[in-house]
PyMOL Python script that loads the backbone (N, CA, C, O; Angstrom):
from pymol import cmd

cmd.read_pdbstr("""\
ATOM      1  N   MET A   1      60.720 248.995  49.748  1.00  0.00           N
ATOM      2  CA  MET A   1      60.518 249.551  48.430  1.00  0.00           C
ATOM      3  C   MET A   1      59.111 250.136  48.372  1.00  0.00           C
ATOM      4  O   MET A   1      58.168 249.566  48.920  1.00  0.00           O
ATOM      5  N   HIS A   2      58.982 251.263  47.711  1.00  0.00           N
ATOM      6  CA  HIS A   2      57.657 251.815  47.538  1.00  0.00           C
ATOM      7  C   HIS A   2      57.476 252.265  46.095  1.00  0.00           C
ATOM      8  O   HIS A   2      58.445 252.544  45.389  1.00  0.00           O
ATOM      9  N   CYS A   3      56.229 252.331  45.673  1.00  0.00           N
ATOM     10  CA  CYS A   3      55.926 252.792  44.321  1.00  0.00           C
ATOM     11  C   CYS A   3      54.654 253.634  44.383  1.00  0.00           C
ATOM     12  O   CYS A   3      53.875 253.545  45.333  1.00  0.00           O
ATOM     13  N   GLN A   4      54.465 254.441  43.366  1.00  0.00           N
ATOM     14  CA  GLN A   4      53.268 255.268  43.290  1.00  0.00           C
ATOM     15  C   GLN A   4      52.309 254.667  42.275  1.00  0.00           C
ATOM     16  O   GLN A   4      52.704 254.281  41.175  1.00  0.00           O
ATOM     17  N   LEU A   5      51.054 254.596  42.661  1.00  0.00           N
ATOM     18  CA  LEU A   5      49.997 254.070  41.815  1.00  0.00           C
ATOM     19  C   LEU A   5      48.894 255.113  41.731  1.00  0.00           C
ATOM     20  O   LEU A   5      48.534 255.725  42.736  1.00  0.00           O
ATOM     21  N   THR A   6      48.360 255.314  40.536  1.00  0.00           N
ATOM     22  CA  THR A   6      47.299 256.285  40.320  1.00  0.00           C
ATOM     23  C   THR A   6      46.004 255.545  40.015  1.00  0.00           C
ATOM     24  O   THR A   6      45.990 254.609  39.217  1.00  0.00           O
ATOM     25  N   ILE A   7      44.918 255.969  40.654  1.00  0.00           N
ATOM     26  CA  ILE A   7      43.609 255.372  40.371  1.00  0.00           C
ATOM     27  C   ILE A   7      43.119 255.921  39.030  1.00  0.00           C
ATOM     28  O   ILE A   7      42.973 257.132  38.859  1.00  0.00           O
ATOM     29  N   ILE A   8      42.867 255.010  38.077  1.00  0.00           N
ATOM     30  CA  ILE A   8      42.376 255.452  36.771  1.00  0.00           C
ATOM     31  C   ILE A   8      40.917 255.072  36.532  1.00  0.00           C
ATOM     32  O   ILE A   8      40.252 255.658  35.679  1.00  0.00           O
ATOM     33  N   LYS A   9      40.421 254.090  37.287  1.00  0.00           N
ATOM     34  CA  LYS A   9      39.006 253.699  37.227  1.00  0.00           C
ATOM     35  C   LYS A   9      38.594 253.287  38.628  1.00  0.00           C
ATOM     36  O   LYS A   9      39.385 252.719  39.381  1.00  0.00           O
ATOM     37  N   LEU A  10      37.358 253.578  38.967  1.00  0.00           N
ATOM     38  CA  LEU A  10      36.873 253.244  40.305  1.00  0.00           C
ATOM     39  C   LEU A  10      35.371 253.036  40.260  1.00  0.00           C
ATOM     40  O   LEU A  10      34.632 253.874  39.743  1.00  0.00           O
ATOM     41  N   ASP A  11      34.923 251.907  40.810  1.00  0.00           N
ATOM     42  CA  ASP A  11      33.492 251.696  40.990  1.00  0.00           C
ATOM     43  C   ASP A  11      33.270 251.192  42.419  1.00  0.00           C
ATOM     44  O   ASP A  11      34.189 251.232  43.237  1.00  0.00           O
ATOM     45  N   ASP A  12      32.075 250.726  42.718  1.00  0.00           N
ATOM     46  CA  ASP A  12      31.768 250.303  44.087  1.00  0.00           C
ATOM     47  C   ASP A  12      32.557 249.076  44.537  1.00  0.00           C
ATOM     48  O   ASP A  12      32.714 248.842  45.735  1.00  0.00           O
ATOM     49  N   HIS A  13      33.051 248.296  43.582  1.00  0.00           N
ATOM     50  CA  HIS A  13      33.691 247.028  43.933  1.00  0.00           C
ATOM     51  C   HIS A  13      35.202 247.017  43.767  1.00  0.00           C
ATOM     52  O   HIS A  13      35.905 246.372  44.544  1.00  0.00           O
ATOM     53  N   GLN A  14      35.710 247.725  42.759  1.00  0.00           N
ATOM     54  CA  GLN A  14      37.151 247.653  42.519  1.00  0.00           C
ATOM     55  C   GLN A  14      37.693 248.930  41.907  1.00  0.00           C
ATOM     56  O   GLN A  14      36.966 249.755  41.353  1.00  0.00           O
ATOM     57  N   ALA A  15      39.002 249.050  42.033  1.00  0.00           N
ATOM     58  CA  ALA A  15      39.725 250.173  41.431  1.00  0.00           C
ATOM     59  C   ALA A  15      40.765 249.601  40.474  1.00  0.00           C
ATOM     60  O   ALA A  15      41.307 248.516  40.684  1.00  0.00           O
ATOM     61  N   VAL A  16      41.021 250.361  39.426  1.00  0.00           N
ATOM     62  CA  VAL A  16      42.123 250.025  38.529  1.00  0.00           C
ATOM     63  C   VAL A  16      43.203 251.055  38.800  1.00  0.00           C
ATOM     64  O   VAL A  16      42.990 252.261  38.672  1.00  0.00           O
ATOM     65  N   LEU A  17      44.375 250.545  39.182  1.00  0.00           N
ATOM     66  CA  LEU A  17      45.526 251.386  39.502  1.00  0.00           C
ATOM     67  C   LEU A  17      46.562 251.213  38.405  1.00  0.00           C
ATOM     68  O   LEU A  17      46.666 250.141  37.809  1.00  0.00           O
ATOM     69  N   ILE A  18      47.331 252.265  38.137  1.00  0.00           N
ATOM     70  CA  ILE A  18      48.377 252.193  37.123  1.00  0.00           C
ATOM     71  C   ILE A  18      49.667 252.762  37.698  1.00  0.00           C
ATOM     72  O   ILE A  18      49.649 253.745  38.438  1.00  0.00           O
ATOM     73  N   ASN A  19      50.793 252.128  37.349  1.00  0.00           N
ATOM     74  CA  ASN A  19      52.082 252.633  37.819  1.00  0.00           C
ATOM     75  C   ASN A  19      52.761 253.427  36.705  1.00  0.00           C
ATOM     76  O   ASN A  19      52.191 253.610  35.629  1.00  0.00           O
ATOM     77  N   LYS A  20      53.979 253.895  36.968  1.00  0.00           N
ATOM     78  CA  LYS A  20      54.698 254.729  36.004  1.00  0.00           C
ATOM     79  C   LYS A  20      55.085 253.964  34.744  1.00  0.00           C
ATOM     80  O   LYS A  20      55.359 254.571  33.708  1.00  0.00           O
ATOM     81  N   GLU A  21      55.110 252.644  34.825  1.00  0.00           N
ATOM     82  CA  GLU A  21      55.429 251.815  33.663  1.00  0.00           C
ATOM     83  C   GLU A  21      54.167 251.402  32.902  1.00  0.00           C
ATOM     84  O   GLU A  21      54.221 250.547  32.018  1.00  0.00           O
ATOM     85  N   ASN A  22      53.029 252.018  33.254  1.00  0.00           N
ATOM     86  CA  ASN A  22      51.723 251.739  32.633  1.00  0.00           C
ATOM     87  C   ASN A  22      51.219 250.322  32.876  1.00  0.00           C
ATOM     88  O   ASN A  22      50.418 249.806  32.097  1.00  0.00           O
ATOM     89  N   GLN A  23      51.682 249.691  33.951  1.00  0.00           N
ATOM     90  CA  GLN A  23      51.141 248.392  34.342  1.00  0.00           C
ATOM     91  C   GLN A  23      49.906 248.648  35.195  1.00  0.00           C
ATOM     92  O   GLN A  23      49.904 249.525  36.058  1.00  0.00           O
ATOM     93  N   GLN A  24      48.857 247.871  34.944  1.00  0.00           N
ATOM     94  CA  GLN A  24      47.602 248.071  35.671  1.00  0.00           C
ATOM     95  C   GLN A  24      47.415 246.986  36.721  1.00  0.00           C
ATOM     96  O   GLN A  24      47.820 245.838  36.536  1.00  0.00           O
ATOM     97  N   PHE A  25      46.793 247.376  37.828  1.00  0.00           N
ATOM     98  CA  PHE A  25      46.524 246.487  38.944  1.00  0.00           C
ATOM     99  C   PHE A  25      45.074 246.676  39.383  1.00  0.00           C
ATOM    100  O   PHE A  25      44.565 247.797  39.400  1.00  0.00           O
ATOM    101  N   ILE A  26      44.423 245.592  39.731  1.00  0.00           N
ATOM    102  CA  ILE A  26      43.059 245.639  40.261  1.00  0.00           C
ATOM    103  C   ILE A  26      43.153 245.582  41.784  1.00  0.00           C
ATOM    104  O   ILE A  26      43.880 244.758  42.338  1.00  0.00           O
ATOM    105  N   TRP A  27      42.411 246.462  42.454  1.00  0.00           N
ATOM    106  CA  TRP A  27      42.440 246.529  43.920  1.00  0.00           C
ATOM    107  C   TRP A  27      41.014 246.653  44.423  1.00  0.00           C
ATOM    108  O   TRP A  27      40.217 247.373  43.821  1.00  0.00           O
ATOM    109  N   PRO A  28      40.666 245.970  45.516  1.00  0.00           N
ATOM    110  CA  PRO A  28      39.309 246.095  46.066  1.00  0.00           C
ATOM    111  C   PRO A  28      39.022 247.535  46.501  1.00  0.00           C
ATOM    112  O   PRO A  28      39.819 248.138  47.219  1.00  0.00           O
ATOM    113  N   ALA A  29      37.910 248.071  46.077  1.00  0.00           N
ATOM    114  CA  ALA A  29      37.561 249.461  46.388  1.00  0.00           C
ATOM    115  C   ALA A  29      37.427 249.678  47.894  1.00  0.00           C
ATOM    116  O   ALA A  29      37.759 250.751  48.397  1.00  0.00           O
ATOM    117  N   ASN A  30      36.948 248.673  48.610  1.00  0.00           N
ATOM    118  CA  ASN A  30      36.754 248.849  50.058  1.00  0.00           C
ATOM    119  C   ASN A  30      38.061 248.816  50.842  1.00  0.00           C
ATOM    120  O   ASN A  30      38.046 248.994  52.060  1.00  0.00           O
ATOM    121  N   GLN A  31      39.191 248.594  50.174  1.00  0.00           N
ATOM    122  CA  GLN A  31      40.492 248.610  50.842  1.00  0.00           C
ATOM    123  C   GLN A  31      41.325 249.829  50.448  1.00  0.00           C
ATOM    124  O   GLN A  31      42.521 249.882  50.732  1.00  0.00           O
ATOM    125  N   LEU A  32      40.706 250.794  49.803  1.00  0.00           N
ATOM    126  CA  LEU A  32      41.377 252.051  49.471  1.00  0.00           C
ATOM    127  C   LEU A  32      41.263 253.022  50.638  1.00  0.00           C
ATOM    128  O   LEU A  32      40.353 252.892  51.456  1.00  0.00           O
ATOM    129  N   PRO A  33      42.163 253.984  50.730  1.00  0.00           N
ATOM    130  CA  PRO A  33      42.027 255.011  51.765  1.00  0.00           C
ATOM    131  C   PRO A  33      40.722 255.802  51.564  1.00  0.00           C
ATOM    132  O   PRO A  33      40.244 255.936  50.438  1.00  0.00           O
ATOM    133  N   PRO A  34      40.157 256.319  52.649  1.00  0.00           N
ATOM    134  CA  PRO A  34      38.943 257.138  52.525  1.00  0.00           C
ATOM    135  C   PRO A  34      39.189 258.313  51.574  1.00  0.00           C
ATOM    136  O   PRO A  34      40.313 258.799  51.451  1.00  0.00           O
ATOM    137  N   GLU A  35      38.147 258.751  50.922  1.00  0.00           N
ATOM    138  CA  GLU A  35      38.196 259.910  50.013  1.00  0.00           C
ATOM    139  C   GLU A  35      38.942 259.619  48.710  1.00  0.00           C
ATOM    140  O   GLU A  35      39.198 260.550  47.946  1.00  0.00           O
ATOM    141  N   SER A  36      39.301 258.362  48.429  1.00  0.00           N
ATOM    142  CA  SER A  36      39.975 258.036  47.177  1.00  0.00           C
ATOM    143  C   SER A  36      39.013 258.223  46.012  1.00  0.00           C
ATOM    144  O   SER A  36      37.819 257.940  46.112  1.00  0.00           O
ATOM    145  N   ARG A  37      39.569 258.708  44.898  1.00  0.00           N
ATOM    146  CA  ARG A  37      38.768 258.897  43.684  1.00  0.00           C
ATOM    147  C   ARG A  37      39.695 258.782  42.481  1.00  0.00           C
ATOM    148  O   ARG A  37      40.912 258.685  42.640  1.00  0.00           O
ATOM    149  N   VAL A  38      39.130 258.793  41.289  1.00  0.00           N
ATOM    150  CA  VAL A  38      39.947 258.743  40.081  1.00  0.00           C
ATOM    151  C   VAL A  38      40.924 259.916  40.103  1.00  0.00           C
ATOM    152  O   VAL A  38      40.538 261.056  40.363  1.00  0.00           O
ATOM    153  N   GLY A  39      42.179 259.623  39.829  1.00  0.00           N
ATOM    154  CA  GLY A  39      43.225 260.639  39.861  1.00  0.00           C
ATOM    155  C   GLY A  39      44.031 260.650  41.144  1.00  0.00           C
ATOM    156  O   GLY A  39      45.110 261.241  41.184  1.00  0.00           O
ATOM    157  N   THR A  40      43.532 260.008  42.202  1.00  0.00           N
ATOM    158  CA  THR A  40      44.273 259.942  43.453  1.00  0.00           C
ATOM    159  C   THR A  40      45.557 259.142  43.245  1.00  0.00           C
ATOM    160  O   THR A  40      45.538 258.065  42.650  1.00  0.00           O
ATOM    161  N   VAL A  41      46.676 259.681  43.741  1.00  0.00           N
ATOM    162  CA  VAL A  41      47.968 258.989  43.668  1.00  0.00           C
ATOM    163  C   VAL A  41      48.237 258.369  45.034  1.00  0.00           C
ATOM    164  O   VAL A  41      48.238 259.053  46.057  1.00  0.00           O
ATOM    165  N   LEU A  42      48.464 257.073  45.025  1.00  0.00           N
ATOM    166  CA  LEU A  42      48.715 256.330  46.255  1.00  0.00           C
ATOM    167  C   LEU A  42      50.171 255.880  46.287  1.00  0.00           C
ATOM    168  O   LEU A  42      50.753 255.571  45.247  1.00  0.00           O
ATOM    169  N   THR A  43      50.750 255.844  47.467  1.00  0.00           N
ATOM    170  CA  THR A  43      52.080 255.277  47.638  1.00  0.00           C
ATOM    171  C   THR A  43      51.917 253.893  48.232  1.00  0.00           C
ATOM    172  O   THR A  43      51.308 253.726  49.288  1.00  0.00           O
ATOM    173  N   CYS A  44      52.456 252.918  47.557  1.00  0.00           N
ATOM    174  CA  CYS A  44      52.342 251.521  47.960  1.00  0.00           C
ATOM    175  C   CYS A  44      53.690 251.059  48.501  1.00  0.00           C
ATOM    176  O   CYS A  44      54.714 251.223  47.838  1.00  0.00           O
ATOM    177  N   ALA A  45      53.696 250.490  49.682  1.00  0.00           N
ATOM    178  CA  ALA A  45      54.927 249.976  50.282  1.00  0.00           C
ATOM    179  C   ALA A  45      54.959 248.462  50.149  1.00  0.00           C
ATOM    180  O   ALA A  45      54.011 247.771  50.521  1.00  0.00           O
ATOM    181  N   LEU A  46      56.061 247.962  49.616  1.00  0.00           N
ATOM    182  CA  LEU A  46      56.268 246.523  49.501  1.00  0.00           C
ATOM    183  C   LEU A  46      57.357 246.149  50.489  1.00  0.00           C
ATOM    184  O   LEU A  46      58.498 246.594  50.369  1.00  0.00           O
ATOM    185  N   VAL A  47      56.998 245.325  51.469  1.00  0.00           N
ATOM    186  CA  VAL A  47      57.917 245.024  52.563  1.00  0.00           C
ATOM    187  C   VAL A  47      58.148 243.517  52.633  1.00  0.00           C
ATOM    188  O   VAL A  47      57.197 242.735  52.618  1.00  0.00           O
ATOM    189  N   ASN A  48      59.396 243.121  52.709  1.00  0.00           N
ATOM    190  CA  ASN A  48      59.769 241.730  52.886  1.00  0.00           C
ATOM    191  C   ASN A  48      59.641 241.398  54.370  1.00  0.00           C
ATOM    192  O   ASN A  48      60.332 241.992  55.197  1.00  0.00           O
ATOM    193  N   ALA A  49      58.784 240.478  54.706  1.00  0.00           N
ATOM    194  CA  ALA A  49      58.532 240.143  56.112  1.00  0.00           C
ATOM    195  C   ALA A  49      59.782 239.624  56.817  1.00  0.00           C
ATOM    196  O   ALA A  49      59.858 239.677  58.045  1.00  0.00           O
ATOM    197  N   ASN A  50      60.753 239.129  56.071  1.00  0.00           N
ATOM    198  CA  ASN A  50      61.991 238.621  56.676  1.00  0.00           C
ATOM    199  C   ASN A  50      62.984 239.726  57.002  1.00  0.00           C
ATOM    200  O   ASN A  50      63.955 239.492  57.721  1.00  0.00           O
ATOM    201  N   LYS A  51      62.753 240.925  56.484  1.00  0.00           N
ATOM    202  CA  LYS A  51      63.679 242.037  56.697  1.00  0.00           C
ATOM    203  C   LYS A  51      62.930 243.283  57.159  1.00  0.00           C
ATOM    204  O   LYS A  51      63.165 244.376  56.644  1.00  0.00           O
ATOM    205  N   LEU A  52      62.057 243.126  58.100  1.00  0.00           N
ATOM    206  CA  LEU A  52      61.221 244.247  58.523  1.00  0.00           C
ATOM    207  C   LEU A  52      62.024 245.424  59.046  1.00  0.00           C
ATOM    208  O   LEU A  52      61.685 246.568  58.744  1.00  0.00           O
ATOM    209  N   ASP A  53      63.066 245.188  59.812  1.00  0.00           N
ATOM    210  CA  ASP A  53      63.821 246.303  60.384  1.00  0.00           C
ATOM    211  C   ASP A  53      64.430 247.175  59.294  1.00  0.00           C
ATOM    212  O   ASP A  53      64.274 248.395  59.324  1.00  0.00           O
ATOM    213  N   GLN A  54      65.118 246.571  58.337  1.00  0.00           N
ATOM    214  CA  GLN A  54      65.735 247.339  57.255  1.00  0.00           C
ATOM    215  C   GLN A  54      64.677 248.004  56.385  1.00  0.00           C
ATOM    216  O   GLN A  54      64.806 249.174  56.025  1.00  0.00           O
ATOM    217  N   ASP A  55      63.626 247.253  56.049  1.00  0.00           N
ATOM    218  CA  ASP A  55      62.588 247.803  55.194  1.00  0.00           C
ATOM    219  C   ASP A  55      61.819 248.916  55.893  1.00  0.00           C
ATOM    220  O   ASP A  55      61.443 249.901  55.258  1.00  0.00           O
ATOM    221  N   ASP A  56      61.581 248.769  57.199  1.00  0.00           N
ATOM    222  CA  ASP A  56      60.896 249.821  57.944  1.00  0.00           C
ATOM    223  C   ASP A  56      61.702 251.117  57.928  1.00  0.00           C
ATOM    224  O   ASP A  56      61.140 252.201  57.772  1.00  0.00           O
ATOM    225  N   GLN A  57      63.008 251.002  58.087  1.00  0.00           N
ATOM    226  CA  GLN A  57      63.858 252.196  58.059  1.00  0.00           C
ATOM    227  C   GLN A  57      63.844 252.837  56.671  1.00  0.00           C
ATOM    228  O   GLN A  57      63.763 254.059  56.553  1.00  0.00           O
ATOM    229  N   ALA A  58      63.922 252.024  55.632  1.00  0.00           N
ATOM    230  CA  ALA A  58      63.913 252.553  54.265  1.00  0.00           C
ATOM    231  C   ALA A  58      62.573 253.213  53.961  1.00  0.00           C
ATOM    232  O   ALA A  58      62.529 254.270  53.331  1.00  0.00           O
ATOM    233  N   LEU A  59      61.483 252.595  54.405  1.00  0.00           N
ATOM    234  CA  LEU A  59      60.159 253.170  54.175  1.00  0.00           C
ATOM    235  C   LEU A  59      60.005 254.489  54.924  1.00  0.00           C
ATOM    236  O   LEU A  59      59.491 255.459  54.367  1.00  0.00           O
ATOM    237  N   ALA A  60      60.440 254.534  56.167  1.00  0.00           N
ATOM    238  CA  ALA A  60      60.353 255.769  56.946  1.00  0.00           C
ATOM    239  C   ALA A  60      61.148 256.883  56.277  1.00  0.00           C
ATOM    240  O   ALA A  60      60.688 258.024  56.215  1.00  0.00           O
ATOM    241  N   LYS A  61      62.325 256.563  55.783  1.00  0.00           N
ATOM    242  CA  LYS A  61      63.150 257.563  55.102  1.00  0.00           C
ATOM    243  C   LYS A  61      62.469 258.049  53.825  1.00  0.00           C
ATOM    244  O   LYS A  61      62.466 259.248  53.544  1.00  0.00           O
ATOM    245  N   ALA A  62      61.895 257.134  53.053  1.00  0.00           N
ATOM    246  CA  ALA A  62      61.207 257.510  51.811  1.00  0.00           C
ATOM    247  C   ALA A  62      60.003 258.408  52.097  1.00  0.00           C
ATOM    248  O   ALA A  62      59.761 259.377  51.377  1.00  0.00           O
ATOM    249  N   ILE A  63      59.255 258.085  53.144  1.00  0.00           N
ATOM    250  CA  ILE A  63      58.081 258.897  53.502  1.00  0.00           C
ATOM    251  C   ILE A  63      58.526 260.285  53.958  1.00  0.00           C
ATOM    252  O   ILE A  63      57.937 261.289  53.556  1.00  0.00           O
ATOM    253  N   LEU A  64      59.555 260.345  54.790  1.00  0.00           N
ATOM    254  CA  LEU A  64      60.053 261.647  55.240  1.00  0.00           C
ATOM    255  C   LEU A  64      60.552 262.486  54.068  1.00  0.00           C
ATOM    256  O   LEU A  64      60.276 263.684  54.002  1.00  0.00           O
ATOM    257  N   ASN A  65      61.276 261.874  53.155  1.00  0.00           N
ATOM    258  CA  ASN A  65      61.747 262.606  51.979  1.00  0.00           C
ATOM    259  C   ASN A  65      60.584 263.131  51.156  1.00  0.00           C
ATOM    260  O   ASN A  65      60.633 264.260  50.667  1.00  0.00           O
ATOM    261  N   GLU A  66      59.549 262.337  50.998  1.00  0.00           N
ATOM    262  CA  GLU A  66      58.370 262.765  50.241  1.00  0.00           C
ATOM    263  C   GLU A  66      57.678 263.931  50.946  1.00  0.00           C
ATOM    264  O   GLU A  66      57.260 264.889  50.296  1.00  0.00           O
ATOM    265  N   LEU A  67      57.558 263.854  52.264  1.00  0.00           N
ATOM    266  CA  LEU A  67      56.933 264.936  53.029  1.00  0.00           C
ATOM    267  C   LEU A  67      57.757 266.221  52.931  1.00  0.00           C
ATOM    268  O   LEU A  67      57.206 267.312  52.788  1.00  0.00           O
ATOM    269  N   LEU A  68      59.070 266.081  53.009  1.00  0.00           N
ATOM    270  CA  LEU A  68      59.934 267.252  52.915  1.00  0.00           C
ATOM    271  C   LEU A  68      59.843 267.895  51.544  1.00  0.00           C
ATOM    272  O   LEU A  68      59.881 269.120  51.438  1.00  0.00           O
ATOM    273  N   LYS A  69      59.724 267.093  50.488  1.00  0.00           N
ATOM    274  CA  LYS A  69      59.576 267.645  49.138  1.00  0.00           C
ATOM    275  C   LYS A  69      58.286 268.460  49.042  1.00  0.00           C
ATOM    276  O   LYS A  69      58.275 269.552  48.475  1.00  0.00           O
ATOM    277  N   LYS A  70      57.199 267.918  49.600  1.00  0.00           N
ATOM    278  CA  LYS A  70      55.907 268.602  49.518  1.00  0.00           C
ATOM    279  C   LYS A  70      55.893 269.862  50.355  1.00  0.00           C
ATOM    280  O   LYS A  70      55.263 270.845  49.964  1.00  0.00           O
ATOM    281  N   SER A  71      56.573 269.866  51.503  1.00  0.00           N
ATOM    282  CA  SER A  71      56.550 271.057  52.364  1.00  0.00           C
ATOM    283  C   SER A  71      57.438 272.174  51.825  1.00  0.00           C
ATOM    284  O   SER A  71      57.260 273.337  52.186  1.00  0.00           O
ATOM    285  N   SER A  72      58.392 271.829  50.963  1.00  0.00           N
ATOM    286  CA  SER A  72      59.274 272.872  50.417  1.00  0.00           C
ATOM    287  C   SER A  72      58.717 273.524  49.165  1.00  0.00           C
ATOM    288  O   SER A  72      59.295 274.490  48.668  1.00  0.00           O
ATOM    289  N   THR A  73      57.607 273.018  48.645  1.00  0.00           N
ATOM    290  CA  THR A  73      57.012 273.607  47.435  1.00  0.00           C
ATOM    291  C   THR A  73      55.948 274.614  47.764  1.00  0.00           C
ATOM    292  O   THR A  73      55.351 275.199  46.861  1.00  0.00           O
TER     293      THR A  73
END
""", "prot")
cmd.dss("prot")
cmd.show_as("cartoon", "prot")
cmd.util.cbc("prot")
cmd.orient("prot")
């Protein structure tokens, strides 16, 4: 499963991320991808360690679909 989170606040120590349901999450700033800033949209993958094979395939498919959407625009 994956979800999109948008950075709405960012300082040297932490970021505040928000999802499409307006739920907020605190994340350590030093664990964000390089070049992250307010407004950056991140894709978060949630993987069940007991089902890595199935989840890996679903994640790969979701990423490919997202890439294909962006390349067709």
